[in-house]
N, C-alpha and C positions, 0 to 999 in steps of 0.2 A: 217494570222499570229495569233498564239495563244497568250493568255494573258501572258503566261510565257515567250514567246520570247520577247514581248514588255517590260516585267518587267526586264528581263536579260539585255536588252539594256540600260534601265534607270539606273540600279544599276552599270553596267559596266562604264557608264559615270561618276558616283560618284567615282569609283575606279581609274579612269583616271584623276581625279583632278577637275571635274566639281562640283560646289557647290551644296549642298542640296537644297538651295533656288532656283537655276536655274532649277533643275530637277523638283521640285514640282510646280514651276510656269508654266511649260509646261504641267502639268497634272491636271489643274484646272477644266476642263470641261469634260462631258461625251463624248465618252466612256472611255477616258483616266483616268477619275476620279476613275474608278474601279481599274486601275493599281496603282494609288496613294494609295488607301485604302489598297490594298494587300501588297504593299511595306511597308506601315506603320505597319501593323501587323507583317510582317516578321522581319523588322528592330527592332521593340520594343521587339518582342519575342526573337530574338537573343540576345539582350542586357539583357533581363530578365534572360535568361539561364545563362549568365555570372554572374548575381547577386547571384544566388543560387549555382553557381559553377559547374553545370553539365547539360547535355542534356540527358534526358531519352527517351527510346523507346516510352513510353506512351505519352510524350509531343509531339514527332514527329507525333505519331498516331493522337493525338488531333488536331494538325495543319491540318492534312490531312482530318479530319472530317469537318473542316471549309472550306478548299480549296481543292476540288477534283483535283487530279493531274493525268493526263493521263500518261501511262508508257513512252511515247516518250518525255514527258515534265519533267520527274523526274530529269534529269541532269540539266536542267535550274533552277528548284526549288532549288536544292542543291547548285548550284552556287550562287544564290541570297542570300540564308541563310548564306553561308560562307562569302561572301563579306560583308554583313551587320554586321556579327559578328566580322570580322577583322577590320572594319573601325575604324579609330582612333577617330572619333567624338563620344562624349558621348551621351547617350540616351536623355539627356536634349535637345540637338540640334535637334534631330529628333522630339521629342515631341513638341517643340516650333514651328517648321515649320508646323507640322501637325495641331496643334492648330490654327495657322494663316490661313492655307488653308481652314479649315472647320469652321472658326469662325462664319459664318452666318448660320450654321446648327449644332447646339449642339447635335442633335440626332445621327449624324454620329460619333461624339466623344464617345458617350455612346455605340454605336455599337462596336466601336473599343475596348473600355475597356472590353466589354463582351467577345470579342475574346481573349483578353489577360488573363482574368480570366479563361476562358475555358481551355486554354493551361496550366496555372499555376497549376491548381488543378488536372491535368490529371494523375499525378503519385500517387494520393491518399493522398497527403499532401499539406500543405500550409506553405511554409518556411517564417520565419520572414523577410528575405531579399527580398522575393517576395512581402510581405506586404508593406515594405518600398518603394520598386520600384513602385508598383502600386499606392500607395498614392501620391508619388511625380509626377507621370505622370498625375494623376487625377487633382492635383493642377495646373499643367501647362496647362491642358485642360480647366481649369476654372470650373470644376465640384465640387460642394460643398460636405461637409462631408455626408450630408443626401443622396445624389445621390450615393456616393461611398458605403455607407452602404447598400443601396438598391441593387446595383449590386452584392456586396459581398455576401449578403444574398441569392442570387440565385445560387451561385456557391460553397461557402465554407460550407461543410456539418454541422459543429457544430455552425453555425450562424443562429439564428432564425429571419427571416425577419419580420419586422413590416408591417402589411397590409396597414396601412395609409401611410407609407413611400413609399411603392410599387406604390400606386396610386397618390402620391404627394399631399396628402391632410392632414388636421389637424384632431386631435381627435374630435374637436367640429364642424367640417364641416357638414352642413346639408346633409341629405341623398340624396336629388336630385342632389346636386352639386357633391357628391361622384359618383353617377350613371353617371353623365356627364363625370367626369374624367376617369372612368372605360371605358366608350364607346370610348372616344378619345384615350385612351391607346391601346385598341384593334385595332382601325383604324391605329394608328401609327405603330403597329407591323405587319400589313398585308404585305406579301411578295412584292406586287406591290409597296408599299410605300418605302420599303427598297431598292429595285432595283432602284427606282427613286432617292434615296439619293446618288446613286453612288456605292452601294455595289455590288461586284461580285455575280452572282446568287447563287454560292455555300455558301456564307456567310449568306445567308438568313436562313440557318438552325439554326442560333443563335436565330431567332425569336421564335422558338418552345418553348424553356425554358422560355423566357420572357412572352409569351402568357399564359403559364401555371401558372406563378407566378401572373400575372395580374388577371386572372380568380379566382385563389385561394384566392387572397386578397379580391376580391369583395365578394366571398362566405363567407369568414370569417367575414367580416364586417357586411354583411347582417344578418348572423346568430347571431352575438353578439348584434346587435341593436334590433333584434326581441326577444331576451331572456328577 
């Protein structure tokens, strides 16, 4: 049974009256946790599309970059997206349940936010309604403003990321501590770690941009400290 068949069954249960809480409670542990993560991205992306009033081809393509869809599974994926978009529950309800499900693993919530940003900017723009939506979701997830700015800096073209924020350190942090933070960030971004967190293998592609940002931040700090 493919992941999309399992996802369709879960979302269909929602459409048939089962509560979001009951569905996510069934998906707490691997391998079903990857189903929960994918549903979370689909549901919130569908709600975000309603926030800016349109779904563009580029946004759909961006979703397919994160989640590879076999041709035979395309109908399942479309059904999941449409059900999530039509659901009467607001995005806050989805975000709250997702936050509760992954409350012991903050990094998964960061992974999810990255997926949403990837989709949001796929059309070449960043709509004010998307900014408001993503900030509200980040608040519900318990991600502070610094974390939000760090993720935003990796995806929104006109935002210049702060290298210290990228590594989660302060301007006056000793160099050895910064080196330790950089090494830990590289480890946390490794594909094996992301799969272990419950992400579908396709979503590990999100790690490529994060790793680039982490290494760029380290190089920038090292250069500036040596100057």
